[in-house]
C-alpha positions as CSV (number, residue, x, y, z in Angstrom):
1,M,26.6,1.0,-61.6
2,I,22.9,1.0,-60.9
3,V,21.0,-2.1,-61.9
4,S,17.3,-2.3,-61.5
5,V,15.5,-5.6,-61.4
6,A,11.9,-5.5,-62.6
7,S,9.2,-7.7,-64.1
8,G,6.0,-7.2,-66.0
9,K,4.0,-9.3,-63.5
10,G,4.4,-10.5,-59.9
11,G,5.7,-13.8,-58.9
12,T,8.4,-14.2,-61.6
13,G,11.3,-14.2,-59.2
14,K,12.7,-10.7,-59.4
15,T,13.5,-10.6,-55.7
16,L,15.4,-13.9,-56.1
17,V,17.5,-12.3,-58.9
18,A,18.0,-9.0,-57.1
19,T,19.1,-10.5,-53.8
20,S,21.3,-13.1,-55.5
21,L,23.1,-10.4,-57.4
22,A,23.6,-8.3,-54.3
23,L,24.8,-11.1,-52.1
24,A,27.2,-12.4,-54.7
25,V,28.7,-9.0,-55.3
26,S,29.0,-8.2,-51.6
27,E,31.6,-10.9,-51.2
28,R,33.9,-8.9,-53.3
29,A,33.0,-5.3,-52.9
30,S,30.7,-2.9,-51.1
31,V,27.2,-3.0,-52.6
32,Q,23.8,-1.4,-51.8
33,I,20.4,-3.0,-52.4
34,L,17.3,-0.9,-52.4
35,D,13.9,-2.6,-51.8
36,C,11.6,-0.3,-53.8
37,D,8.7,-2.7,-53.8
38,V,7.5,-0.6,-50.8
39,E,4.0,-2.1,-50.6
40,E,5.4,-5.5,-49.8
41,P,9.2,-5.3,-49.2
42,N,10.7,-8.7,-48.8
43,V,14.4,-8.3,-49.7
44,N,15.4,-8.7,-46.1
45,L,13.8,-12.1,-45.9
46,F,16.9,-13.2,-47.9
47,V,19.7,-10.8,-47.1
48,H,19.1,-10.9,-43.4
49,A,20.5,-7.4,-42.7
50,S,20.4,-5.9,-39.3
51,I,18.2,-2.8,-39.3
52,E,20.0,0.1,-37.6
53,S,18.0,3.2,-38.4
54,A,14.7,4.4,-39.8
55,E,13.5,7.7,-41.2
56,P,9.8,8.6,-41.7
57,V,8.6,9.7,-45.1
58,Y,6.2,12.6,-45.2
59,V,4.1,14.3,-47.9
60,P,2.8,17.8,-47.6
61,I,-1.0,18.2,-47.4
62,P,-3.0,21.4,-47.2
63,R,-4.4,22.8,-44.0
64,V,-7.2,25.4,-44.4
65,D,-7.4,28.4,-42.0
66,A,-11.2,28.7,-41.7
67,D,-11.0,32.3,-40.4
68,R,-9.2,33.5,-43.6
69,C,-11.0,31.3,-46.1
70,N,-13.8,33.1,-48.1
71,H,-14.8,29.9,-49.9
72,C,-14.0,31.2,-53.3
73,G,-13.4,27.7,-54.6
74,R,-10.0,28.5,-56.2
75,C,-8.2,25.7,-54.4
76,A,-10.7,23.0,-55.7
77,E,-10.4,24.4,-59.2
78,V,-6.6,24.1,-59.4
79,C,-6.3,20.7,-57.7
80,A,-5.7,18.2,-60.5
81,Y,-6.3,15.3,-58.1
82,H,-9.6,16.3,-56.5
83,A,-8.1,16.3,-53.1
84,I,-10.1,19.5,-52.0
85,A,-13.8,20.1,-52.1
86,S,-15.0,23.7,-51.6
87,L,-18.5,23.9,-50.1
88,P,-20.4,27.1,-49.3
89,S,-19.7,26.7,-45.6
90,K,-16.4,24.8,-45.4
91,V,-13.5,23.3,-47.4
92,I,-12.9,19.6,-47.1
93,V,-9.4,18.1,-47.7
94,F,-9.0,14.4,-48.7
95,P,-5.4,13.7,-47.6
96,E,-5.1,10.3,-49.3
97,L,-5.7,12.0,-52.7
98,C,-3.2,14.8,-52.2
99,H,0.0,14.6,-54.3
100,G,1.6,17.4,-52.4
101,C,2.0,19.6,-55.5
102,G,1.4,22.8,-53.5
103,A,-0.8,24.5,-56.1
104,C,-3.7,25.1,-53.7
105,S,-1.6,27.0,-51.1
106,Y,0.4,28.9,-53.8
107,L,-2.7,30.1,-55.7
108,C,-5.1,30.7,-52.7
109,P,-6.0,34.5,-53.1
110,E,-6.5,34.8,-49.3
111,S,-3.4,32.9,-48.3
112,A,-5.7,30.7,-46.2
113,I,-3.9,27.4,-47.0
114,V,-0.6,26.3,-45.5
115,E,1.0,22.9,-45.8
116,T,1.6,20.4,-43.1
117,N,3.3,17.0,-43.1
118,R,1.6,13.7,-43.1
119,Q,3.6,10.5,-42.7
120,V,3.0,7.9,-45.4
121,G,5.8,5.4,-44.8
122,V,9.3,4.8,-43.5
123,V,12.8,4.1,-45.0
124,E,14.8,1.6,-43.0
125,I,18.6,1.2,-43.2
126,G,20.4,-2.1,-42.4
127,Y,23.8,-3.7,-42.9
128,R,25.3,-7.1,-43.4
129,N,29.0,-7.1,-43.9
130,N,29.7,-5.3,-47.2
131,L,26.0,-5.0,-48.0
132,E,23.8,-2.0,-47.2
133,L,20.0,-2.5,-47.3
134,V,17.7,0.5,-47.9
135,Q,14.2,-0.6,-47.5
136,G,11.1,1.5,-48.2
137,R,7.9,0.6,-46.4
138,L,4.5,2.2,-47.2
139,N,2.1,2.6,-44.4
140,M,-0.9,0.2,-44.6
141,G,-3.8,1.8,-46.5
142,E,-1.8,4.5,-48.2
143,P,-2.6,4.7,-51.9
144,M,0.6,6.4,-53.2
145,S,4.0,4.6,-53.0
146,T,6.1,7.0,-55.1
147,P,7.0,9.3,-52.2
148,V,8.5,6.4,-50.3
149,I,10.4,5.1,-53.4
150,R,11.7,8.6,-54.1
151,K,12.9,8.9,-50.5
152,A,14.6,5.5,-50.6
153,K,16.4,6.4,-53.8
154,M,17.8,9.5,-52.1
155,Y,20.0,7.1,-50.1
156,I,21.7,5.7,-53.2
157,N,25.4,5.5,-52.3
158,G,25.0,8.2,-49.6
159,Q,27.7,9.1,-47.2
160,I,29.6,5.8,-46.8
161,D,30.9,5.0,-50.3
162,N,29.9,6.9,-53.4
163,Q,31.5,4.2,-55.6
164,R,29.3,1.3,-54.6
165,D,27.3,-0.6,-57.1
166,V,23.5,-0.5,-56.5
167,I,20.8,-3.1,-57.1
168,I,17.2,-1.9,-57.0
169,D,14.4,-4.4,-56.4
170,V,11.4,-2.9,-58.2
171,A,7.7,-3.5,-57.8
172,P,6.0,-5.7,-60.5
173,G,4.1,-4.1,-63.4
174,T,4.5,-1.0,-65.4
175,S,2.8,1.6,-63.2
176,C,4.0,4.9,-61.8
177,P,5.9,3.3,-58.8
178,V,7.8,1.1,-61.3
179,V,8.8,4.1,-63.5
180,E,9.9,6.0,-60.4
181,A,12.1,3.1,-59.2
182,V,13.8,2.3,-62.5
183,Q,14.5,5.9,-63.6
184,G,18.2,6.7,-63.4
185,S,19.3,3.0,-63.8
186,D,22.2,2.1,-66.0
187,Y,20.6,-1.2,-66.9
188,T,17.4,-3.0,-66.1
189,I,17.1,-6.8,-65.8
190,L,13.6,-8.0,-66.6
191,V,12.6,-11.3,-65.0
192,T,10.0,-13.4,-66.7
193,E,8.7,-16.9,-66.9
194,P,8.1,-18.9,-70.1
195,T,4.3,-18.7,-70.2
196,P,1.8,-16.7,-72.3
197,F,1.1,-14.5,-69.3
198,G,4.8,-14.0,-68.7
199,L,5.4,-13.1,-72.4
200,N,2.5,-10.6,-72.4
201,D,3.7,-8.8,-69.4
202,L,7.3,-8.9,-70.5
203,S,6.4,-7.1,-73.7
204,L,4.7,-4.3,-71.7
205,A,7.7,-4.0,-69.4
206,V,10.1,-3.8,-72.4
207,E,8.0,-1.1,-74.0
208,M,8.2,0.9,-70.7
209,I,11.9,0.4,-70.3
210,R,12.6,1.4,-73.9
211,Y,10.5,4.5,-73.5
212,L,12.8,5.5,-70.6
213,N,15.8,4.7,-72.8
214,I,17.3,2.2,-70.4
215,P,19.2,-0.8,-71.9
216,C,17.7,-4.1,-70.7
217,G,18.1,-7.9,-70.8
218,V,16.0,-10.8,-69.8
219,V,16.3,-13.5,-67.1
220,I,14.0,-16.5,-67.7
221,N,13.0,-18.0,-64.3
222,R,11.4,-21.4,-64.0
223,S,13.1,-22.2,-67.3
224,S,12.2,-25.3,-69.2
225,P,13.7,-26.5,-72.6
226,S,10.2,-27.3,-73.8
227,R,8.8,-23.9,-73.0
228,D,11.6,-21.4,-73.3
229,S,11.2,-20.9,-77.1
230,L,8.2,-18.7,-76.3
231,I,10.4,-16.1,-74.6
232,E,13.5,-16.7,-76.7
233,K,11.6,-16.0,-80.0
234,Y,10.3,-12.7,-78.6
235,C,13.7,-11.7,-77.3
236,R,15.4,-12.6,-80.6
237,E,12.9,-10.6,-82.6
238,S,13.1,-7.6,-80.2
239,E,16.9,-7.8,-80.1
240,I,17.0,-8.2,-76.3
241,P,19.7,-10.5,-74.8
242,V,18.7,-13.5,-72.6
243,L,21.1,-13.0,-69.8
244,L,20.4,-16.0,-67.6
245,K,18.1,-19.0,-67.3
246,I,17.1,-20.4,-63.9
247,P,15.5,-23.8,-64.2
248,F,12.2,-25.0,-62.9
249,D,13.8,-26.9,-60.0
250,R,12.3,-28.1,-56.8
251,D,15.5,-27.5,-54.8
252,I,15.5,-23.8,-55.8
253,A,11.9,-23.5,-54.9
254,T,12.5,-25.1,-51.5
255,L,15.4,-22.8,-50.7
256,Y,13.4,-19.7,-51.7
257,S,10.4,-20.8,-49.6
258,K,12.7,-21.0,-46.6
259,G,14.3,-17.6,-47.2
260,I,17.7,-19.2,-47.9
261,P,19.7,-17.3,-50.5
262,L,20.4,-19.4,-53.6
263,V,23.9,-18.1,-54.0
264,E,25.0,-19.0,-50.5
265,V,24.1,-22.7,-51.0
266,K,24.9,-23.5,-54.6
267,T,28.3,-22.4,-55.9
268,R,27.3,-22.6,-59.5
269,W,24.6,-20.0,-59.0
270,H,27.0,-17.8,-57.0
271,D,29.4,-17.8,-59.9
272,A,26.7,-17.3,-62.5
273,F,25.2,-14.2,-60.8
274,L,28.7,-12.8,-60.1
275,D,29.7,-13.3,-63.7
276,L,26.5,-11.8,-65.0
277,F,26.8,-8.7,-62.9
278,Y,30.4,-8.0,-63.9
279,T,29.6,-8.7,-67.5
280,L,26.9,-6.0,-67.3
281,K,29.2,-3.6,-65.6
282,K,31.9,-4.0,-68.3
283,G,29.4,-3.3,-71.0
284,R,29.2,-6.7,-72.5
285,L,25.4,-6.8,-72.5
286,H,24.6,-9.3,-75.2
287,A,25.9,-12.6,-73.8
288,T,23.7,-15.5,-72.9
289,Y,24.3,-17.5,-69.8
290,N,23.2,-21.0,-68.9
291,A,24.4,-22.1,-65.4
């Protein structure tokens, strides 16, 4: 089963939920966790996997043969991303804008354009007992993270065990990198907080997930009885299950700030996350849990 953990906004605790699920499950079975928040990966701050290998991520960019180019401007015309400018005396390529679609080289009438690789990031692989970490990391200054996310997802299950459960830690928001990360998931957990901002961004995330036709449920982090009704009313009206509530608790915040996994210190949370995951896996997706 592939479970993605997403949120409409940053800082809601999605990495807390993703790592807690993965660590709890890893005590019983082999599990894989993908850190697809590639602009600021932080899963390994909590799972403490030993990184054993890394593979660079490349995107193809055009290289113009000045001797063959007749400056017809066809390459600039077909580029939807304005990554090429054709001037009377030269052709300028803007690598950071290139999406690697290959249209310019394919449609160049003089065959003056070939593609060359440019590294935009790296995918690192690490292990901790039954847990495998696949961590994407975008190079600083790069504007497009989807190639790194796509490369990280190519490692799902992989060569070791094609029956492993998979947890995907997704970047916050509803942009292209989020869509790339959650696509193909069997279920998406949306982590939110009981605030007006949390509700607004949760509704955007739900709209995105439903457009992708992925079943979803909600985890309320920093839960408080006096504030939860804001999220609960929305979930009830939208027919979305509230899967788990994590209270607004100083001890939890302290553990998180120190990079100490919640499920390794507090047994009740270990059992709650384990129960949640296997309930999702068995298809009972409409239960509400209060640990």
